[in-house]
C-alpha positions as CSV (number, residue, x, y, z in Angstrom):
1,X,66.9,-27.4,8.2
2,X,66.4,-30.4,5.9
3,X,67.4,-33.9,6.7
4,X,70.7,-35.0,5.2
5,X,70.1,-37.4,2.3
6,X,72.2,-39.6,-0.1
7,X,71.9,-39.8,-3.9
8,X,68.9,-42.1,-3.5
9,X,67.1,-39.6,-1.2
10,X,67.7,-41.9,1.8
11,X,68.3,-40.3,5.1
12,X,71.8,-40.2,6.3
13,X,71.7,-40.4,10.1
14,X,75.4,-40.5,10.9
15,X,76.5,-37.2,9.6
16,X,76.8,-35.5,13.0
17,X,79.5,-32.8,12.5
18,X,77.9,-31.2,9.5
19,X,81.4,-30.8,8.1
20,X,82.5,-31.7,4.6
21,X,80.0,-33.6,2.4
22,X,80.2,-37.2,3.8
23,X,80.1,-39.3,7.0
24,X,83.7,-39.6,8.1
25,X,86.1,-40.1,11.0
26,X,85.1,-36.9,12.8
27,X,81.5,-38.2,12.8
28,X,82.7,-41.5,14.2
29,X,84.7,-39.9,17.0
30,X,81.6,-37.9,18.0
31,X,79.5,-41.2,18.0
32,X,82.2,-43.0,19.9
33,X,82.2,-40.3,22.6
34,X,78.5,-41.0,23.2
35,X,78.6,-44.8,22.9
36,X,77.1,-46.6,26.0
37,X,75.1,-43.5,27.1
38,X,71.4,-43.9,28.0
39,X,68.4,-41.5,28.3
40,X,68.4,-39.9,31.7
41,X,72.2,-39.7,31.9
42,X,73.6,-36.1,32.0
43,X,75.7,-36.5,28.7
44,X,73.1,-38.5,26.8
45,X,72.4,-36.9,23.4
46,X,69.5,-38.4,21.5
47,X,71.1,-37.5,18.0
48,X,73.5,-40.4,18.6
49,X,70.7,-42.9,19.5
50,X,70.0,-43.5,15.8
51,X,67.8,-46.7,16.4
52,X,65.9,-44.8,19.1
53,X,65.9,-47.3,21.9
54,X,67.0,-45.1,24.7
55,X,70.7,-46.2,24.6
56,X,73.5,-45.5,22.2
57,X,74.6,-49.1,21.7
58,X,75.6,-51.7,19.0
59,X,72.4,-51.3,17.1
60,X,73.2,-47.6,16.6
61,X,76.8,-48.5,15.7
62,X,75.7,-50.8,13.0
63,X,73.4,-48.2,11.6
64,X,76.1,-45.6,11.7
65,X,78.5,-48.1,9.9
66,X,76.0,-48.3,7.1
67,X,76.2,-44.5,6.6
68,X,80.1,-44.3,6.9
69,X,81.5,-42.9,3.8
70,X,78.2,-41.9,2.4
71,X,78.0,-38.6,0.4
72,X,75.5,-36.2,1.7
73,X,74.1,-34.6,-1.5
74,X,72.4,-31.7,0.1
75,X,75.4,-31.0,2.4
76,X,76.0,-27.4,1.1
77,X,72.3,-26.5,1.5
78,X,72.3,-27.7,5.1
79,X,75.6,-26.0,6.0
80,X,74.4,-22.7,4.4
81,X,71.2,-22.8,6.6
82,X,73.2,-23.5,9.6
83,X,75.7,-20.8,8.8
84,X,78.7,-23.1,8.6
């Protein structure tokens, strides 16, 4: 499955739900549910550790905020490959 990208072919890291064609509120709620978790904890999911420092923290939030509202230009291709 290809990496989600925007119109400039820049990776879109905050499109967690794979729903619709842009990073939105559903993605934010998924991120918020994982905020504060660290590697080694039962519920930790590395997808939300966008900055990859072992913890879903403010650095990840700021990177997510950069993606918020961004259109994923290859959304349909990704959704088709995932069977969504």
